N, C-alpha and C positions, 0 to 999 in steps of 0.2 A: 385630211383626217386618216388616222391609222386604222388598221383592221380590228384593233381591240381598244378603241378610244374609251378611256375612263373605266375599263374593266379592272377589277382588283384581282391580282395574281399572286399566288404564293408559290415560291420555288424553294424546295428543300435542297440543301447542299449548294446553295446559290452563291457562295462566297468566292468560288474559284472554278476553274475548268469549264466544263460544259454548262454547269449551272450558272456561272457568272455570264457567260456568253448569252445564255437564254434570257437572263435578267435584262441585259442590254437590248436584246432584240424585242422583248415584250415592251420595254420602255419606248423603243423607237416606234412601236405601233400604237403608242398613246396610252398604254396600260399604267396603272398604279401598281408598283411591284413591291412585295415584301420578301426580302431574302431571309430564309430561315437557315441558320447554320449554328453549329456548336462552337466554332472558333470565333470568339467575340472580336478579337483584334482584326483578323482578316475580314470578318463580316462588316464591321464598321468602316474599314478602309475601302472595301468594295462599294458599299452603298454611297459613301462620300464621293468616290470617284465618279459614279454615275450621276449623283446630284449636281456635281460641278459641271456636268455636261447639259444640265437643264432638265433632267428627268426626275419624275416623282418616284423615288426609290427609298425605302427604309429597311433597316436591319432589325431582326428580332432574334435574340439568342435562344435557340431551341435544341433540346436533346430529344431527338425523335424516338429514342428507345424508352422514354419516360412519358407515360400518359398524362400526368399532371402538367408537365412542361408544355406539351403539345396543346392541350385543352386551354391552358392559360393564354398562350400565344394566339390561338384562333379567336378566343373571346375578345382579347384586347384589339385585334385587328378589326373584327366585326363592329365593335363598339366605336372604333375610330372612323371606319369607312361606310358602315351600314350595309355591307354586302361582301361576299367572296365569290368571285366568278370562276376562277381557274385555280386548280391545284396541280402542280407538277411534282410528283414524287421522284425527285432526281437524286437524292442523297444515296450514296452507296460506298462500300469499302471492300477491299480484298484482303484476304489472309491465306495465301496460297500454300498448299502442301498436298502431296499425294495421300491417298486414302490411308495407307499404312503409317504415315508419318504425321498426319493431322492431329493436333491436340484438341482437347475438349474446349479450351479457350478460343482457339482459332475458329472452330465450328460455331460456337455460341455467339461470338462477336459479330460475325457476318450475318447470322440468322437474326440477331437482335436489331441490327441497323437496316439491312436490306429487305427483310421480310416484315419484322415487327414494326419498323419505322413507317413503312407504307401503310400497314394496317392502322396504326395509331393516328397518323395524320389524316387519313381518309375518314376514319370513324369520328374524328373531332370536327372536321370541316363539312362533311356531307350533310349534317342537320341544317346548317345555314343555307346550303344549296336547296335542300328540300323545302325549306320555308319560303324561299324566293322562287321556287319552281323552275329553277334553271341552274346550269353549272356544267363545267367540263373538268374531268379528272384524267390526267395523263400519268401512267405508271411507266417507269423506265425499266425495261428488261434488258436483254442483251442477246446477240445471236447465239451465244454459248448456252443460253436458256433453251434454245431450239435444237441444238445438235451436240451439246456437251463440250468439255474441254479438259485435257489432261491436267491434273493437279488442282482442280477447282471444284471439288465435290460440294463444298459449302456455298460458293458463289453461284454455281449452276443450279443448285437446289433452290436458292432464293429467287433467281431470275426466272426459273420455270414456275415457281410458286406465284410470282407476280403476274404471270400470264394467266394462271388459273383464277386468281382473285379478280383480275380485270374482267374476265368473262362472267364471273358470278355477279359482280357489281353492276355490269352493264345490264344484266337481266333484272336485278333488284331495283335499280335506280332509274331505269329508262322511262318508266311511266310517270316518274316524278320530275321529268324534264332534264335529267342529268345524263350526259354522255360520258362513257368511260372507255378509254383506249390505252394501248401500250405501244411504246416505241422500243425497237430492238436495235440499238446501234451495233455496227460492226467494229472494225479496228480503227479507232479514232486517235488522231495525233493530239494528245494532251500530256500534261506533266506526268501522268501515271505510267506512260510507256517509256519514259527516259531511262529506266533501269532495264528495259527489255533488250536482250542482245540483238545486235544488228542483223544477225543471220535469221532470227525469228521474225523480225520486221520484214525483211526481204521475202521470206517465205509467205507471210500473210499477204503482202502486196502482190506477190506472184499468183496467189490463189484468188485474188479479187479481179473479176472481169474488167472493171474500170481502171485497174492498174495503179491505184494510189490508196493511201490511207484517207479516211474521212477527216473532216475538220469539225470543231465544235459548232461552227455556223451551220453545217449540214444538219446536225441534230437539232439545233435551236430552231431552224426553219421548219422542221417537221413538227415541233411543238406548236409553233405559231399556226401552221396550217390546221392542225387538229383542234386548236382552240377557237378558230375563227368560224364564221358563218359558212365558209366554203365547205366545211366538213360537217354541216348540220345534220346529215343523215348517216354519219359514220359513228358506230359505237360497237364495242366488243371486239374490235379488230387489233391485230398486231402488225404494226408498220415497221418492216425491216429497212433500216437505213444503213446499208452495208456495201454499196458498190457492186451488188450482185454476188456477194460471197456465198450466200445460201440460195442456191437454185436447185 
């Protein structure tokens, strides 16, 4: 029996990258997984791939920036399964530019997805958790939300904001049986870093005490731990999974 047998798990941005890896890890632990993603083609393909492995995984097309889309998906999933145990606010985008060059569109797009999306999804799903008097919410921040990063005013603002919301919700929802934590990944080897210059990658690895980039599995395993009974007394914390980059 897995650590999360028959738990119902929502993973935003679960069609690819860290989100897809997390979807598979939750499924491996016996969870019923709903991948929430805007990309319908990729989402359906990812869910089908996991179902072909024998896992209970479905896809729901969701635009996390739109309240109506999020609420409809949450209601449909609850009506189908009768509960929602875990929410992983994993979806996120980057639109990098320095302060003096960042456009209003670049700023707003990142705010809408990375900050607004976390708010919309949590506000839609938390009532179901309150009703069942249990639940786990994991908000995905970043190490740059802790120490900043050149050219990422918008991204850093959202990831710092996610930490703040995590602490507020841990206070508000704790007495209702709901744990809320944040995970702050370091430099992770995903498709998103394929465009990063090799010199930058080497520099980041050189600054990481463990001497390597992280893997999607490293982050997914942190999600699993925080969702499981092993973390039953952990709430309001920020778990850095960065190989020691932030010390």
